[in-house]
C-alpha positions in Angstrom: -133.1 -83.0 -15.8 -136.2 -81.1 -14.7 -136.2 -77.3 -14.9 -135.9 -76.9 -11.1 -132.5 -78.5 -11.1 -130.8 -80.9 -8.8 -130.6 -78.8 -5.7 -134.4 -78.4 -5.8 -134.8 -82.1 -6.5 -132.7 -82.9 -3.4 -134.7 -80.6 -1.1 -137.9 -82.3 -2.2 -136.6 -85.9 -1.4 -137.6 -87.3 1.9 -134.5 -87.1 4.2 -132.4 -86.4 1.0 -131.5 -90.2 1.1 -129.8 -91.9 -1.8 -130.8 -95.4 -2.7 -127.5 -96.9 -1.4 -127.3 -100.7 -1.3 -127.7 -102.0 2.3 -124.2 -103.5 2.2 -122.6 -100.2 1.4 -124.7 -98.4 4.0 -123.6 -101.1 6.5 -119.9 -100.4 5.7 -120.5 -96.7 6.3 -122.4 -97.3 9.5 -119.6 -99.6 10.9 -117.0 -97.0 10.1 -119.0 -94.2 11.8 -119.7 -96.4 14.8 -116.0 -96.8 15.3 -115.2 -93.1 15.1 -114.4 -92.6 11.4 -116.0 -90.6 8.7 -117.3 -92.5 5.6 -119.1 -91.4 2.4 -120.0 -92.9 -0.9 -118.1 -90.9 -3.4 -117.5 -90.1 -7.1 -119.5 -91.6 -10.0 -122.2 -93.1 -7.7 -123.0 -89.7 -6.3 -123.1 -88.1 -9.8 -125.4 -90.9 -11.1 -127.7 -90.7 -8.1 -128.1 -87.0 -8.6 -128.9 -87.5 -12.3 -131.5 -90.2 -11.4 -129.4 -93.0 -12.9 -128.7 -96.4 -11.2 -125.0 -96.5 -10.3 -123.0 -99.5 -11.3 -120.5 -99.2 -8.5 -120.6 -97.8 -5.0 -117.2 -96.6 -4.0 -116.6 -95.5 -0.4 -114.1 -93.0 1.0 -113.2 -92.8 4.7 -110.9 -91.2 7.2 -110.0 -94.7 8.4 -106.5 -96.0 7.4 -106.4 -99.2 5.4 -105.4 -101.4 8.3 -108.2 -99.9 10.4 -110.7 -100.8 7.7 -109.3 -104.3 7.5 -109.7 -104.7 11.3 -113.4 -103.9 11.2 -114.6 -106.3 8.6 -114.4 -110.1 8.3 -113.4 -110.4 4.7 -111.3 -107.9 2.9 -109.0 -107.9 -0.2 -105.9 -105.7 -0.6 -106.8 -104.5 -4.1 -104.7 -101.3 -3.9 -103.6 -101.0 -0.3 -100.5 -99.0 -1.2 -102.9 -96.3 -2.5 -105.2 -96.7 0.4 -107.8 -99.0 -1.2 -109.2 -102.1 0.5 -112.1 -104.1 -1.0 -114.7 -105.1 1.7 -116.6 -108.3 0.7 -120.2 -108.6 1.9 -122.4 -111.5 0.6 -119.8 -112.1 -2.2 -120.1 -108.5 -3.4 -117.0 -106.2 -3.2 -117.1 -102.6 -2.2 -113.9 -100.5 -2.6 -113.1 -98.5 0.5 -110.3 -95.9 0.1 -108.7 -93.8 2.7 -108.8 -90.0 2.3 -105.5 -89.2 0.5 -103.4 -86.5 -1.1 -101.6 -87.7 -4.3 -97.9 -87.0 -4.7 -96.1 -86.2 -7.9 -97.3 -87.9 -11.2 -94.2 -88.8 -13.3 -95.7 -91.2 -15.7 -98.9 -89.3 -16.6 -100.8 -92.1 -14.9 -100.2 -92.8 -11.2 -98.9 -90.7 -8.3 -95.4 -91.7 -7.2 -96.7 -91.6 -3.6 -99.8 -90.9 -1.6 -100.3 -89.3 1.8 -103.3 -90.2 3.9 -105.3 -87.4 5.4 -108.2 -86.9 7.7 -109.7 -84.1 5.6 -112.4 -85.1 3.1 -112.0 -81.9 1.1 -108.3 -82.6 0.5 -109.3 -86.0 -0.9 -112.0 -84.6 -3.2 -109.5 -82.0 -4.5 -107.4 -84.7 -6.2 -110.3 -85.9 -8.3 -110.7 -85.2 -12.0 -114.0 -83.4 -12.6 -116.3 -81.5 -10.4 -119.2 -83.8 -11.2 -117.1 -86.7 -9.9 -115.8 -84.9 -6.8 -118.9 -85.1 -4.6 -119.5 -87.3 -1.6 -122.6 -88.4 0.3 -123.9 -90.1 3.4 -127.3 -90.1 5.1 -126.0 -88.1 8.1 -124.4 -85.2 6.2 -126.1 -85.3 2.8 -124.2 -84.2 -0.3 -120.7 -82.8 0.1 -120.1 -80.5 -2.9 -117.0 -78.4 -2.4 -116.4 -77.6 -6.1 -119.9 -76.8 -7.5 -120.4 -80.2 -9.0 -124.2 -79.9 -8.7 -124.2 -76.6 -10.5 -122.1 -78.2 -13.3 -124.6 -81.1 -13.5 -127.4 -78.6 -13.9 -125.5 -76.7 -16.6 -124.4 -79.9 -18.3 -120.7 -79.0 -18.1 -117.6 -81.1 -17.7 -115.1 -79.0 -15.7 -111.9 -80.0 -13.9 -111.5 -79.7 -10.2 -109.0 -76.8 -9.7 -106.5 -76.1 -12.4 -107.2 -78.3 -15.5 -103.6 -78.2 -16.7 -102.5 -79.7 -13.4 -105.3 -82.3 -13.5 -104.4 -83.4 -17.1 -100.7 -83.3 -16.4 -101.2 -85.7 -13.5 -103.0 -88.2 -15.7 -103.4 -87.6 -19.4 -106.1 -90.2 -19.6 -108.4 -87.7 -18.0 -108.4 -86.0 -21.4 -110.2 -89.0 -22.9 -112.4 -89.3 -19.8 -113.6 -85.8 -20.4 -114.7 -86.8 -23.9 -116.2 -90.0 -22.7 -118.3 -88.3 -20.0 -119.3 -85.7 -22.5 -120.6 -88.5 -24.7 -122.2 -90.5 -22.0 -124.0 -87.6 -20.4 -124.4 -85.4 -23.5 -122.6 -82.6 -21.6 -120.3 -79.9 -23.1 -116.7 -79.4 -22.0 -116.0 -76.2 -20.1 -113.9 -73.6 -21.9 -110.9 -73.6 -19.5 -110.9 -77.4 -19.4 -111.1 -77.5 -23.2 -108.2 -75.2 -23.6 -106.1 -77.4 -21.3 -107.0 -80.4 -23.4 -105.9 -78.7 -26.6 -102.6 -77.8 -24.9 -102.0 -81.3 -23.4 -103.5 -83.6 -26.0 -100.0 -84.6 -27.2 -99.3 -86.2 -23.8 -101.8 -88.9 -24.6 -98.9 -90.6 -26.4 -97.6 -91.5 -23.0 -100.8 -93.5 -22.2 -101.0 -97.3 -22.9 -103.0 -98.5 -25.8 -105.2 -100.6 -23.5 -106.3 -97.6 -21.5 -106.9 -95.5 -24.6 -109.0 -98.3 -26.1 -111.1 -98.6 -22.9 -112.1 -95.0 -23.0 -112.8 -95.0 -26.7 -114.9 -98.1 -26.3 -117.0 -96.4 -23.6 -117.4 -93.3 -25.9 -118.6 -95.4 -28.8 -121.0 -97.4 -26.7 -122.5 -94.2 -25.3 -125.6 -92.5 -26.8 -123.5 -89.9 -28.4 -120.6 -91.5 -30.3 -120.6 -88.4 -32.5 -118.5 -86.7 -29.8 -115.6 -88.1 -31.8 -115.8 -84.8 -33.7 -115.1 -83.0 -30.4 -112.1 -85.2 -29.9 -110.9 -84.2 -33.4 -111.5 -80.5 -32.8 -109.4 -80.6 -29.6 -106.5 -82.4 -31.3 -107.0 -85.7 -29.5 -107.6 -88.0 -32.5 -104.4 -86.6 -34.1 -102.5 -88.4 -31.3 -104.6 -91.6 -30.7 -106.5 -92.2 -34.0 -104.8 -90.2 -36.8 -106.6 -92.3 -39.4 -109.8 -90.4 -38.5 -108.1 -87.1 -39.1 -107.4 -88.2 -42.7 -111.1 -88.5 -43.3 -111.9 -85.0 -42.4 -112.9 -82.7 -45.3 -112.5 -85.5 -48.0 -115.2 -84.7 -50.5 -117.1 -87.7 -52.0 -118.3 -85.9 -55.1 -120.8 -88.5 -56.4 -124.6 -88.7 -56.7 -124.5 -91.3 -53.9 -123.2 -89.0 -51.2 -124.0 -85.6 -49.7 -121.5 -85.7 -46.9 -117.7 -85.6 -46.7 -116.2 -88.9 -45.6 -115.8 -87.9 -41.9 -119.4 -86.5 -41.8 -120.7 -89.7 -43.5 -118.8 -91.8 -40.9 -120.1 -89.9 -38.0 -123.7 -89.9 -39.3 -123.4 -93.7 -39.8 -122.1 -94.1 -36.3 -125.1 -92.3 -34.9 -127.4 -94.5 -37.0 -125.8 -97.6 -35.7 -125.9 -96.4 -32.1 -129.7 -95.7 -32.4 -130.3 -99.1 -34.0 -128.3 -101.0 -31.4 -130.4 -99.6 -28.6 -133.7 -100.3 -30.4 -134.4 -96.7 -31.4 -134.4 -96.9 -35.2 -137.7 -95.1 -35.6 -136.5 -92.2 -33.4 -133.4 -91.8 -35.5 -135.4 -91.8 -38.8 -137.9 -89.2 -37.5 -135.1 -87.0 -36.3 -133.3 -87.0 -39.6 -135.7 -87.6 -42.5 -139.0 -86.5 -44.0 -142.0 -88.3 -42.4 -143.1 -89.7 -45.8 -139.6 -91.2 -46.3 -139.7 -92.7 -42.8 -143.2 -94.2 -43.5 -141.8 -95.8 -46.7 -138.6 -97.2 -45.3 -139.2 -98.1 -41.6 -141.0 -101.3 -42.1 -138.4 -102.3 -44.7 -135.5 -101.8 -42.4 -136.8 -103.0 -39.1 -136.5 -106.7 -39.7 -132.9 -106.3 -40.7 -131.9 -104.5 -37.5 -134.0 -106.4 -35.0 -131.2 -108.6 -33.9 -130.2 -109.8 -30.5 -126.5 -109.0 -29.9 -124.0 -109.1 -27.0 -122.4 -105.9 -25.9 -119.1 -107.2 -27.4 -120.8 -107.5 -30.8 -122.4 -104.1 -30.5 -119.0 -102.6 -29.8 -117.5 -104.5 -32.7 -120.2 -103.0 -35.0 -119.4 -99.4 -33.8 -115.7 -99.9 -34.6 -116.6 -101.4 -37.9 -118.6 -98.3 -38.9 -115.9 -96.0 -37.6 -113.3 -97.6 -39.9 -115.4 -98.9 -42.8 -114.3 -96.0 -45.1 -110.8 -95.6 -43.6 -109.1 -96.1 -47.0 -111.2 -93.7 -49.0 -108.7 -90.8 -48.9 -105.9 -93.1 -50.1 -108.1 -94.7 -52.9 -109.8 -91.5 -54.3 -109.4 -90.8 -58.0 -111.5 -89.0 -60.6 -113.1 -89.8 -64.0 -114.9 -87.4 -66.2 -118.6 -88.0 -66.9 -120.6 -85.6 -69.1 -118.0 -83.0 -68.7 -117.9 -83.2 -64.9 -115.3 -84.8 -62.6 -116.7 -87.7 -60.6 -114.9 -89.2 -57.6 -114.3 -92.9 -57.2 -113.0 -95.0 -54.3 -112.3 -98.3 -56.0 -110.8 -101.0 -53.7 -111.3 -98.8 -50.6 -112.9 -101.9 -48.9 -109.9 -104.1 -49.5 -107.3 -101.5 -48.7 -109.4 -100.6 -45.7 -108.9 -104.0 -44.2 -105.1 -103.5 -44.1 -105.5 -100.1 -42.6 -108.0 -101.1 -40.0 -105.9 -104.1 -39.0 -103.1 -101.7 -38.1 -105.5 -99.7 -35.9 -106.7 -102.9 -34.2 -103.1 -104.1 -33.6 -102.0 -100.8 -32.3 -104.9 -100.6 -29.8 -104.5 -104.2 -28.7 -107.9 -105.5 -29.9 -108.9 -109.1 -29.1 -108.9 -111.5 -32.1 -112.7 -112.0 -32.1 -113.6 -108.4 -32.4 -110.9 -107.5 -34.9 -111.5 -110.6 -37.0 -115.3 -109.9 -37.4 -114.8 -106.2 -38.0 -112.2 -106.8 -40.7 -114.5 -109.2 -42.5 -117.3 -106.6 -42.4 -115.1 -103.9 -43.6 -114.1 -106.1 -46.5 -117.7 -106.8 -47.5 -119.5 -103.6 -46.5 -119.6 -102.3 -50.1 -120.6 -105.7 -51.7 -123.3 -105.3 -54.4 -126.0 -107.9 -54.1 -128.1 -109.0 -57.1 -131.8 -109.9 -57.1 -131.2 -113.5 -58.3 -131.5 -116.2 -55.7 -128.6 -118.3 -57.0 -126.4 -115.3 -56.9 -127.5 -114.8 -53.3 -126.6 -118.3 -52.5 -123.1 -117.7 -54.0 -122.7 -114.6 -52.0 -123.7 -116.5 -48.8 -121.1 -119.1 -49.7 -118.4 -116.5 -50.3 -119.2 -114.2 -47.3 -120.4 -116.8 -44.8 -123.9 -117.0 -43.5 -122.8 -116.2 -39.9 -121.6 -112.8 -41.0 -124.9 -111.7 -42.5 -126.7 -110.6 -39.4 -123.9 -108.1 -38.8 -123.5 -107.2 -42.5 -127.1 -106.1 -42.9 -126.8 -103.8 -39.9 -123.6 -102.3 -41.3 -125.2 -101.8 -44.7 -128.3 -100.1 -43.2 -126.2 -97.7 -41.2 -123.9 -97.0 -44.2 -126.9 -96.4 -46.5 -128.7 -94.1 -44.1 -125.6 -91.8 -44.2 -125.7 -91.5 -48.0 -127.6 -89.1 -50.2 -131.1 -88.6 -49.0 -132.4 -88.8 -52.5 -131.1 -92.3 -53.0 -131.5 -94.1 -49.7 -135.2 -95.0 -50.2 -134.4 -97.1 -53.3 -131.2 -98.5 -51.9 -132.9 -99.6 -48.6 -135.8 -101.2 -50.6 -133.3 -103.2 -52.6 -131.4 -104.2 -49.4 -134.7 -105.3 -47.9 -135.4 -107.5 -50.9 -132.0 -109.0 -50.5 -132.7 -109.6 -46.8 -136.0 -111.4 -47.6 -134.2 -113.6 -50.2 -131.5 -114.4 -47.6 -134.1 -115.4 -44.9 -136.0 -117.4 -47.5 -132.9 -119.4 -48.4 -132.2 -120.1 -44.7 -135.8 -121.1 -44.0 -135.7 -123.6 -46.9 -132.4 -125.0 -45.5 -130.8 -124.6 -49.0 -127.2 -125.6 -49.3 -124.8 -122.7 -49.5 -121.6 -124.3 -48.1 -119.9 -127.7 -47.9 -121.2 -128.5 -44.4 -124.7 -128.2 -45.7 -124.1 -130.6 -48.6 -125.3 -134.2 -48.0 -122.3 -135.8 -49.7 -119.1 -135.6 -47.8 -115.4 -136.3 -48.4 -115.9 -139.6 -46.5 -118.5 -140.6 -49.0 -116.1 -139.9 -51.9 -113.5 -142.1 -50.3 -116.1 -144.9 -49.9 -116.8 -144.4 -53.7 -113.1 -145.0 -54.5 -111.4 -141.6 -54.4 -108.0 -141.6 -52.8 -107.5 -139.2 -49.9 -105.9 -136.0 -51.2 -106.5 -132.7 -53.0 -108.8 -134.3 -55.6 -111.5 -134.9 -52.9 -111.7 -131.1 -52.3 -111.8 -130.4 -56.0 -114.7 -132.9 -56.5 -116.6 -131.4 -53.5 -116.1 -127.8 -54.8 -117.5 -128.8 -58.2 -120.5 -130.6 -56.7 -121.1 -127.6 -54.3 -121.2 -125.2 -57.2 -123.8 -127.4 -58.9 -125.9 -127.5 -55.7 -125.7 -123.7 -55.3 -126.9 -123.4 -58.9 -129.8 -125.9 -58.3 -130.7 -126.7 -54.6 -132.7 -129.7 -55.7 -129.4 -131.5 -56.4 -128.6 -131.7 -52.7 -129.7 -135.3 -52.6 -127.4 -138.2 -52.0 -128.4 -140.2 -55.0 -128.4 -137.2 -57.4 -125.0 -136.1 -56.1 -123.5 -139.6 -56.5 -124.8 -139.6 -60.1 -123.3 -136.2 -60.7 -120.0 -137.3 -59.2 -119.8 -140.5 -61.4 -120.5 -138.3 -64.4 -117.7 -135.9 -63.4 -115.2 -138.7 -62.6 -115.9 -140.4 -66.0 -115.3 -137.2 -67.9 
């Protein structure tokens, strides 16, 4: 945001015109030409004012749904009972919703009824936050009845009207406040914050799917650390109580300088930066320049990975939950007269705890399956011997490694600053060993071995468990010595095993 602010920016724009898609502008023009008002509304106005490219262009109008349908060739009744019709133009859909007043909300989600109105301000009054309660068209300009532009300039999330009423209508708005705060790096206004604290328990009425959607968007924003704000307002106590258990748990070892929750949030930030290609920026913001100089080139190859958005989200959830079992696993030993904390088996127990979270929030099997594997192996200690690396690749699975290195880098960056240089250098050596094994096509699993179960049957072994036992024995030999992955050599080894 420039220092002048949005109002000054608007006055300097030619005709104050937004970059509305031609199809959306056409819909507005058709409605106007037929005697109705029409505006783009909500998030697209907010994003346009912030200089961002809107993903969706929603339209609000004084025309009733049936009147909208009569004006356009192709429409879909996506939510006609609430006044919404999707107008299709060149295979792209634009939601057009009639101005409305919402009736009573009994389920903390949807109004029991809606009443159509011809008054735009009445429609804007029902919306959640001031920054989402603005409308625009080229004829009128920005309609801002609730000081949304001022709140954008001040970087504030504030409810339209009475925040207790807004959150009572739909408790999910509580999570939307946190999500917008994370996406825009805004703070939540004091009155709105107090209402959230009061009504956070009503989130228990919201479906797991809707909760997960908002959490996903928060963790995929540039500021996933806003989870701490959710904790401070009593939100996580209701929807993610496992996080609350981490808060204030001391780690009390030479490896860590943060409590478990602080470590988790720091690692979340590290992962977020890495996933958007800003590793160097993160390092420079948080560490001494000399340390950054020493570790950046070591880390960069490990994190320079092409990932889908689904995989990125999976990694954020992995980091959030990777130490979930530390409070339950904590115990002490005495070393040199001092108590030292340990968290043995927190990775294994963490899998069971994280699985419950994933089940509760209705995660898909792909995401939860990968995340659980990464939680299981996130604390695995690699050695500097190549054969041990091959064994680890066999045990963990080569496909998991591109994710595991990212998890380990984020986890390590959130540990004690005095130890991360050495740890990351060791991890980089492991990574180079891993890539070297891959480049040499060394055998680390049965599918890489040239001798198969079919071959053993041809050599006279009866189908059954014994084939698997022979293959496992031969694979262990090949992992120990990659040169043995040769058909003749393996047959010779097999004959020796069989005869003994």
